[in-house]
PyMOL CGO cylinders between C-alpha atoms (Angstrom):
from pymol import cmd
from pymol.cgo import CYLINDER

trace = [
    CYLINDER, 58.02, 45.99, 74.94, 54.96, 43.85, 73.68, 0.3, 1, 1, 1, 1, 1, 1,
    CYLINDER, 54.96, 43.85, 73.68, 54.01, 43.57, 70.16, 0.3, 1, 1, 1, 1, 1, 1,
    CYLINDER, 54.01, 43.57, 70.16, 51.33, 45.66, 68.44, 0.3, 1, 1, 1, 1, 1, 1,
    CYLINDER, 51.33, 45.66, 68.44, 48.76, 44.01, 66.38, 0.3, 1, 1, 1, 1, 1, 1,
    CYLINDER, 48.76, 44.01, 66.38, 45.81, 44.54, 64.08, 0.3, 1, 1, 1, 1, 1, 1,
    CYLINDER, 45.81, 44.54, 64.08, 42.46, 42.82, 64.17, 0.3, 1, 1, 1, 1, 1, 1,
    CYLINDER, 42.46, 42.82, 64.17, 40.00, 42.97, 61.59, 0.3, 1, 1, 1, 1, 1, 1,
    CYLINDER, 40.00, 42.97, 61.59, 36.73, 41.83, 62.57, 0.3, 1, 1, 1, 1, 1, 1,
    CYLINDER, 36.73, 41.83, 62.57, 34.35, 41.39, 59.35, 0.3, 1, 1, 1, 1, 1, 1,
    CYLINDER, 34.35, 41.39, 59.35, 30.94, 40.90, 58.97, 0.3, 1, 1, 1, 1, 1, 1,
    CYLINDER, 30.94, 40.90, 58.97, 27.75, 41.63, 56.48, 0.3, 1, 1, 1, 1, 1, 1,
    CYLINDER, 27.75, 41.63, 56.48, 24.53, 43.35, 56.34, 0.3, 1, 1, 1, 1, 1, 1,
    CYLINDER, 24.53, 43.35, 56.34, 21.60, 43.77, 54.06, 0.3, 1, 1, 1, 1, 1, 1,
    CYLINDER, 21.60, 43.77, 54.06, 20.44, 47.46, 53.86, 0.3, 1, 1, 1, 1, 1, 1,
    CYLINDER, 20.44, 47.46, 53.86, 18.98, 49.99, 50.76, 0.3, 1, 1, 1, 1, 1, 1,
    CYLINDER, 18.98, 49.99, 50.76, 19.48, 53.35, 49.64, 0.3, 1, 1, 1, 1, 1, 1,
    CYLINDER, 19.48, 53.35, 49.64, 19.13, 55.45, 47.30, 0.3, 1, 1, 1, 1, 1, 1,
    CYLINDER, 19.13, 55.45, 47.30, 21.96, 57.81, 45.74, 0.3, 1, 1, 1, 1, 1, 1,
    CYLINDER, 21.96, 57.81, 45.74, 20.42, 61.48, 44.95, 0.3, 1, 1, 1, 1, 1, 1,
    CYLINDER, 20.42, 61.48, 44.95, 22.03, 64.92, 45.68, 0.3, 1, 1, 1, 1, 1, 1,
    CYLINDER, 22.03, 64.92, 45.68, 19.52, 66.89, 47.20, 0.3, 1, 1, 1, 1, 1, 1,
    CYLINDER, 19.52, 66.89, 47.20, 20.25, 69.78, 44.66, 0.3, 1, 1, 1, 1, 1, 1,
    CYLINDER, 20.25, 69.78, 44.66, 19.72, 67.97, 41.48, 0.3, 1, 1, 1, 1, 1, 1,
    CYLINDER, 19.72, 67.97, 41.48, 16.67, 67.07, 39.84, 0.3, 1, 1, 1, 1, 1, 1,
    CYLINDER, 16.67, 67.07, 39.84, 15.84, 63.40, 39.13, 0.3, 1, 1, 1, 1, 1, 1,
    CYLINDER, 15.84, 63.40, 39.13, 17.20, 63.51, 35.80, 0.3, 1, 1, 1, 1, 1, 1,
    CYLINDER, 17.20, 63.51, 35.80, 20.37, 64.98, 36.82, 0.3, 1, 1, 1, 1, 1, 1,
    CYLINDER, 20.37, 64.98, 36.82, 20.58, 62.37, 39.67, 0.3, 1, 1, 1, 1, 1, 1,
    CYLINDER, 20.58, 62.37, 39.67, 20.24, 59.28, 37.24, 0.3, 1, 1, 1, 1, 1, 1,
    CYLINDER, 20.24, 59.28, 37.24, 22.58, 61.33, 34.66, 0.3, 1, 1, 1, 1, 1, 1,
    CYLINDER, 22.58, 61.33, 34.66, 25.03, 61.85, 37.88, 0.3, 1, 1, 1, 1, 1, 1,
    CYLINDER, 25.03, 61.85, 37.88, 24.17, 58.42, 39.69, 0.3, 1, 1, 1, 1, 1, 1,
    CYLINDER, 24.17, 58.42, 39.69, 22.96, 55.84, 36.61, 0.3, 1, 1, 1, 1, 1, 1,
    CYLINDER, 22.96, 55.84, 36.61, 20.88, 53.14, 38.41, 0.3, 1, 1, 1, 1, 1, 1,
    CYLINDER, 20.88, 53.14, 38.41, 21.92, 54.16, 41.96, 0.3, 1, 1, 1, 1, 1, 1,
    CYLINDER, 21.92, 54.16, 41.96, 19.34, 56.82, 41.97, 0.3, 1, 1, 1, 1, 1, 1,
    CYLINDER, 19.34, 56.82, 41.97, 16.50, 54.23, 42.12, 0.3, 1, 1, 1, 1, 1, 1,
    CYLINDER, 16.50, 54.23, 42.12, 15.81, 52.79, 45.11, 0.3, 1, 1, 1, 1, 1, 1,
    CYLINDER, 15.81, 52.79, 45.11, 17.85, 49.28, 45.67, 0.3, 1, 1, 1, 1, 1, 1,
    CYLINDER, 17.85, 49.28, 45.67, 19.85, 47.41, 48.29, 0.3, 1, 1, 1, 1, 1, 1,
    CYLINDER, 19.85, 47.41, 48.29, 23.03, 45.53, 48.65, 0.3, 1, 1, 1, 1, 1, 1,
    CYLINDER, 23.03, 45.53, 48.65, 24.65, 43.06, 51.04, 0.3, 1, 1, 1, 1, 1, 1,
    CYLINDER, 24.65, 43.06, 51.04, 27.19, 45.32, 52.25, 0.3, 1, 1, 1, 1, 1, 1,
    CYLINDER, 27.19, 45.32, 52.25, 30.33, 43.81, 53.73, 0.3, 1, 1, 1, 1, 1, 1,
    CYLINDER, 30.33, 43.81, 53.73, 31.74, 45.98, 56.42, 0.3, 1, 1, 1, 1, 1, 1,
    CYLINDER, 31.74, 45.98, 56.42, 35.63, 45.48, 57.46, 0.3, 1, 1, 1, 1, 1, 1,
    CYLINDER, 35.63, 45.48, 57.46, 36.57, 47.37, 61.37, 0.3, 1, 1, 1, 1, 1, 1,
    CYLINDER, 36.57, 47.37, 61.37, 40.19, 46.71, 62.26, 0.3, 1, 1, 1, 1, 1, 1,
    CYLINDER, 40.19, 46.71, 62.26, 41.83, 47.77, 65.34, 0.3, 1, 1, 1, 1, 1, 1,
    CYLINDER, 41.83, 47.77, 65.34, 45.74, 47.53, 66.55, 0.3, 1, 1, 1, 1, 1, 1,
    CYLINDER, 45.74, 47.53, 66.55, 47.26, 47.97, 69.98, 0.3, 1, 1, 1, 1, 1, 1,
    CYLINDER, 47.26, 47.97, 69.98, 49.57, 45.98, 72.21, 0.3, 1, 1, 1, 1, 1, 1,
    CYLINDER, 49.57, 45.98, 72.21, 49.55, 42.10, 73.04, 0.3, 1, 1, 1, 1, 1, 1,
    CYLINDER, 49.55, 42.10, 73.04, 48.48, 41.86, 76.68, 0.3, 1, 1, 1, 1, 1, 1,
    CYLINDER, 48.48, 41.86, 76.68, 50.97, 39.29, 77.86, 0.3, 1, 1, 1, 1, 1, 1,
    CYLINDER, 50.97, 39.29, 77.86, 48.65, 38.24, 80.61, 0.3, 1, 1, 1, 1, 1, 1,
    CYLINDER, 48.65, 38.24, 80.61, 45.62, 37.35, 78.00, 0.3, 1, 1, 1, 1, 1, 1,
    CYLINDER, 45.62, 37.35, 78.00, 47.46, 37.09, 75.50, 0.3, 1, 1, 1, 1, 1, 1,
    CYLINDER, 47.46, 37.09, 75.50, 45.47, 38.82, 72.79, 0.3, 1, 1, 1, 1, 1, 1,
    CYLINDER, 45.47, 38.82, 72.79, 44.75, 42.68, 72.44, 0.3, 1, 1, 1, 1, 1, 1,
    CYLINDER, 44.75, 42.68, 72.44, 40.62, 42.47, 72.55, 0.3, 1, 1, 1, 1, 1, 1,
    CYLINDER, 40.62, 42.47, 72.55, 38.51, 39.79, 73.37, 0.3, 1, 1, 1, 1, 1, 1,
    CYLINDER, 38.51, 39.79, 73.37, 36.87, 39.03, 69.72, 0.3, 1, 1, 1, 1, 1, 1,
    CYLINDER, 36.87, 39.03, 69.72, 33.65, 38.90, 71.81, 0.3, 1, 1, 1, 1, 1, 1,
    CYLINDER, 33.65, 38.90, 71.81, 34.15, 42.91, 72.87, 0.3, 1, 1, 1, 1, 1, 1,
    CYLINDER, 34.15, 42.91, 72.87, 34.71, 43.74, 69.03, 0.3, 1, 1, 1, 1, 1, 1,
    CYLINDER, 34.71, 43.74, 69.03, 31.89, 41.62, 67.94, 0.3, 1, 1, 1, 1, 1, 1,
    CYLINDER, 31.89, 41.62, 67.94, 29.43, 43.42, 70.28, 0.3, 1, 1, 1, 1, 1, 1,
    CYLINDER, 29.43, 43.42, 70.28, 30.66, 46.75, 69.47, 0.3, 1, 1, 1, 1, 1, 1,
    CYLINDER, 30.66, 46.75, 69.47, 30.43, 46.68, 66.03, 0.3, 1, 1, 1, 1, 1, 1,
    CYLINDER, 30.43, 46.68, 66.03, 27.45, 44.90, 65.95, 0.3, 1, 1, 1, 1, 1, 1,
    CYLINDER, 27.45, 44.90, 65.95, 25.77, 48.00, 68.91, 0.3, 1, 1, 1, 1, 1, 1,
    CYLINDER, 25.77, 48.00, 68.91, 27.23, 50.76, 66.65, 0.3, 1, 1, 1, 1, 1, 1,
    CYLINDER, 27.23, 50.76, 66.65, 26.37, 49.96, 63.45, 0.3, 1, 1, 1, 1, 1, 1,
    CYLINDER, 26.37, 49.96, 63.45, 25.16, 46.89, 62.22, 0.3, 1, 1, 1, 1, 1, 1,
    CYLINDER, 25.16, 46.89, 62.22, 22.45, 46.68, 64.44, 0.3, 1, 1, 1, 1, 1, 1,
    CYLINDER, 22.45, 46.68, 64.44, 21.64, 50.03, 62.82, 0.3, 1, 1, 1, 1, 1, 1,
    CYLINDER, 21.64, 50.03, 62.82, 21.53, 49.50, 59.27, 0.3, 1, 1, 1, 1, 1, 1,
    CYLINDER, 21.53, 49.50, 59.27, 20.91, 45.81, 58.68, 0.3, 1, 1, 1, 1, 1, 1,
    CYLINDER, 20.91, 45.81, 58.68, 17.66, 45.36, 57.04, 0.3, 1, 1, 1, 1, 1, 1,
    CYLINDER, 17.66, 45.36, 57.04, 16.87, 49.44, 57.03, 0.3, 1, 1, 1, 1, 1, 1,
    CYLINDER, 16.87, 49.44, 57.03, 16.85, 51.77, 54.34, 0.3, 1, 1, 1, 1, 1, 1,
    CYLINDER, 16.85, 51.77, 54.34, 20.00, 54.37, 54.63, 0.3, 1, 1, 1, 1, 1, 1,
    CYLINDER, 20.00, 54.37, 54.63, 18.53, 57.42, 53.71, 0.3, 1, 1, 1, 1, 1, 1,
    CYLINDER, 18.53, 57.42, 53.71, 15.30, 57.47, 55.75, 0.3, 1, 1, 1, 1, 1, 1,
    CYLINDER, 15.30, 57.47, 55.75, 16.25, 55.03, 59.15, 0.3, 1, 1, 1, 1, 1, 1,
    CYLINDER, 16.25, 55.03, 59.15, 19.81, 55.07, 59.81, 0.3, 1, 1, 1, 1, 1, 1,
    CYLINDER, 19.81, 55.07, 59.81, 20.10, 58.58, 62.57, 0.3, 1, 1, 1, 1, 1, 1,
    CYLINDER, 20.10, 58.58, 62.57, 23.87, 58.63, 61.82, 0.3, 1, 1, 1, 1, 1, 1,
    CYLINDER, 23.87, 58.63, 61.82, 23.65, 58.95, 58.13, 0.3, 1, 1, 1, 1, 1, 1,
    CYLINDER, 23.65, 58.95, 58.13, 20.94, 61.75, 58.25, 0.3, 1, 1, 1, 1, 1, 1,
    CYLINDER, 20.94, 61.75, 58.25, 21.53, 64.42, 55.57, 0.3, 1, 1, 1, 1, 1, 1,
    CYLINDER, 21.53, 64.42, 55.57, 24.30, 62.14, 53.94, 0.3, 1, 1, 1, 1, 1, 1,
    CYLINDER, 24.30, 62.14, 53.94, 24.41, 60.94, 50.52, 0.3, 1, 1, 1, 1, 1, 1,
    CYLINDER, 24.41, 60.94, 50.52, 24.88, 57.09, 51.49, 0.3, 1, 1, 1, 1, 1, 1,
    CYLINDER, 24.88, 57.09, 51.49, 27.81, 56.15, 49.48, 0.3, 1, 1, 1, 1, 1, 1,
    CYLINDER, 27.81, 56.15, 49.48, 29.81, 53.40, 50.29, 0.3, 1, 1, 1, 1, 1, 1,
    CYLINDER, 29.81, 53.40, 50.29, 32.25, 56.69, 51.03, 0.3, 1, 1, 1, 1, 1, 1,
    CYLINDER, 32.25, 56.69, 51.03, 30.19, 58.16, 53.12, 0.3, 1, 1, 1, 1, 1, 1,
    CYLINDER, 30.19, 58.16, 53.12, 29.08, 54.95, 55.11, 0.3, 1, 1, 1, 1, 1, 1,
    CYLINDER, 29.08, 54.95, 55.11, 32.89, 54.53, 55.76, 0.3, 1, 1, 1, 1, 1, 1,
    CYLINDER, 32.89, 54.53, 55.76, 33.14, 58.09, 57.29, 0.3, 1, 1, 1, 1, 1, 1,
    CYLINDER, 33.14, 58.09, 57.29, 30.28, 57.85, 59.30, 0.3, 1, 1, 1, 1, 1, 1,
    CYLINDER, 30.28, 57.85, 59.30, 30.69, 53.91, 60.50, 0.3, 1, 1, 1, 1, 1, 1,
    CYLINDER, 30.69, 53.91, 60.50, 34.39, 55.51, 61.67, 0.3, 1, 1, 1, 1, 1, 1,
    CYLINDER, 34.39, 55.51, 61.67, 32.50, 58.14, 63.66, 0.3, 1, 1, 1, 1, 1, 1,
    CYLINDER, 32.50, 58.14, 63.66, 30.05, 55.91, 65.33, 0.3, 1, 1, 1, 1, 1, 1,
    CYLINDER, 30.05, 55.91, 65.33, 32.85, 53.61, 66.41, 0.3, 1, 1, 1, 1, 1, 1,
    CYLINDER, 32.85, 53.61, 66.41, 35.73, 55.57, 67.26, 0.3, 1, 1, 1, 1, 1, 1,
    CYLINDER, 35.73, 55.57, 67.26, 34.57, 56.68, 70.55, 0.3, 1, 1, 1, 1, 1, 1,
    CYLINDER, 34.57, 56.68, 70.55, 33.96, 52.54, 71.55, 0.3, 1, 1, 1, 1, 1, 1,
    CYLINDER, 33.96, 52.54, 71.55, 37.40, 51.36, 70.34, 0.3, 1, 1, 1, 1, 1, 1,
    CYLINDER, 37.40, 51.36, 70.34, 38.96, 54.11, 71.91, 0.3, 1, 1, 1, 1, 1, 1,
    CYLINDER, 38.96, 54.11, 71.91, 37.03, 52.77, 75.55, 0.3, 1, 1, 1, 1, 1, 1,
    CYLINDER, 37.03, 52.77, 75.55, 38.85, 49.99, 75.00, 0.3, 1, 1, 1, 1, 1, 1,
    CYLINDER, 38.85, 49.99, 75.00, 42.18, 50.20, 76.96, 0.3, 1, 1, 1, 1, 1, 1,
    CYLINDER, 42.18, 50.20, 76.96, 45.17, 50.10, 74.53, 0.3, 1, 1, 1, 1, 1, 1,
    CYLINDER, 45.17, 50.10, 74.53, 42.90, 49.92, 71.72, 0.3, 1, 1, 1, 1, 1, 1,
    CYLINDER, 42.90, 49.92, 71.72, 42.62, 52.52, 69.03, 0.3, 1, 1, 1, 1, 1, 1,
    CYLINDER, 42.62, 52.52, 69.03, 41.11, 52.09, 65.20, 0.3, 1, 1, 1, 1, 1, 1,
    CYLINDER, 41.11, 52.09, 65.20, 42.98, 51.86, 62.22, 0.3, 1, 1, 1, 1, 1, 1,
    CYLINDER, 42.98, 51.86, 62.22, 40.47, 51.26, 59.29, 0.3, 1, 1, 1, 1, 1, 1,
    CYLINDER, 40.47, 51.26, 59.29, 37.08, 50.75, 58.64, 0.3, 1, 1, 1, 1, 1, 1,
    CYLINDER, 37.08, 50.75, 58.64, 36.11, 48.88, 55.14, 0.3, 1, 1, 1, 1, 1, 1,
    CYLINDER, 36.11, 48.88, 55.14, 32.72, 49.43, 53.25, 0.3, 1, 1, 1, 1, 1, 1,
    CYLINDER, 32.72, 49.43, 53.25, 32.11, 47.33, 50.37, 0.3, 1, 1, 1, 1, 1, 1,
    CYLINDER, 32.11, 47.33, 50.37, 28.57, 47.17, 48.45, 0.3, 1, 1, 1, 1, 1, 1,
    CYLINDER, 28.57, 47.17, 48.45, 29.97, 44.09, 46.58, 0.3, 1, 1, 1, 1, 1, 1,
    CYLINDER, 29.97, 44.09, 46.58, 32.52, 41.64, 46.02, 0.3, 1, 1, 1, 1, 1, 1,
    CYLINDER, 32.52, 41.64, 46.02, 34.54, 43.87, 43.30, 0.3, 1, 1, 1, 1, 1, 1,
    CYLINDER, 34.54, 43.87, 43.30, 34.73, 47.52, 45.59, 0.3, 1, 1, 1, 1, 1, 1,
    CYLINDER, 34.73, 47.52, 45.59, 35.75, 48.16, 48.44, 0.3, 1, 1, 1, 1, 1, 1,
    CYLINDER, 35.75, 48.16, 48.44, 35.76, 51.95, 50.34, 0.3, 1, 1, 1, 1, 1, 1,
    CYLINDER, 35.76, 51.95, 50.34, 38.59, 51.83, 52.76, 0.3, 1, 1, 1, 1, 1, 1,
    CYLINDER, 38.59, 51.83, 52.76, 39.03, 54.82, 55.67, 0.3, 1, 1, 1, 1, 1, 1,
    CYLINDER, 39.03, 54.82, 55.67, 41.77, 55.55, 58.07, 0.3, 1, 1, 1, 1, 1, 1,
    CYLINDER, 41.77, 55.55, 58.07, 40.57, 58.90, 59.72, 0.3, 1, 1, 1, 1, 1, 1,
    CYLINDER, 40.57, 58.90, 59.72, 41.52, 61.98, 58.90, 0.3, 1, 1, 1, 1, 1, 1,
    CYLINDER, 41.52, 61.98, 58.90, 45.02, 61.22, 60.18, 0.3, 1, 1, 1, 1, 1, 1,
]
cmd.load_cgo(trace, "trace")
């Protein structure tokens, strides 16, 4: 039986957002989210980890170029240099915290990853700075 391996694609994108709960006043949002209740941006880090068996005939689990393309098409091209609150359809109605962004990215990526023979999505991690990283591993 071929060994199972994990592959992580790491990239960055720039995007703006504002944290605000729709049912709260401006003052309540400021009290809840602090400075993040104002429009601001980040250079976000995105890590996408897939796993699968090593294909002995090719020597890989998945072509890195295929994984790069999937992440770019399904997420990065849709968020890079955009406002997450207003311009990203897969985030409509969602408070764009790093936590919610990780879950939304998972939902965008999982069908595409599953279409790659033998691959499954293992982990999506989002960081809005170098100190914090949110990890989502699906609902399992």
